[in-house]
C-alpha positions, 0 to 999 in steps of 0.5 A: 500500500502507498501510504503517501498516496493514501494520505493525500487522496484516501479514496484512491486507496480505500473504498470506505473509511472502515478499510482505513480502520482495518488496515494492519500496516497503519499506525493509529496516528496514520489512520487518523491523519488519513481520515482527517484528510478524507473528512476535509475532502468530504466537507469540501464536497458538501460546500460544492453541493450547496453551491449547486456544483454536484457530481461528487461521490456519495456523502460519507462524512458520518461514516468518517466521523464514526471511524474517527471516534472508534480510533479515539480521535477528537471529534466534536459532533455537537458543534459545527466548525466555523467553516464547513472545512473545519477551519477557523 
C-alpha cells in the first residue's frame, strides 16, 4: 500500500473509511491523519453541493466521523466548525 498516496487522496486507496480502520500496516496516528484528510475532502464536497456544483461521490462524512471516534480521535459532533472545512 502507498501510504503517501493514501494520505493525500484516501479514496484512491480505500473504498470506505472502515478499510482505513482495518488496515494492519497503519499506525493509529496514520489512520487518523488519513481520515482527517478524507473528512476535509468530504466537507469540501458538501460546500460544492450547496453551491449547486454536484457530481461528487456519495456523502460519507458520518461514516468518517464514526471511524474517527472508534480510533479515539477528537471529534466534536455537537458543534459545527466555523467553516464547513473545519477551519477557523
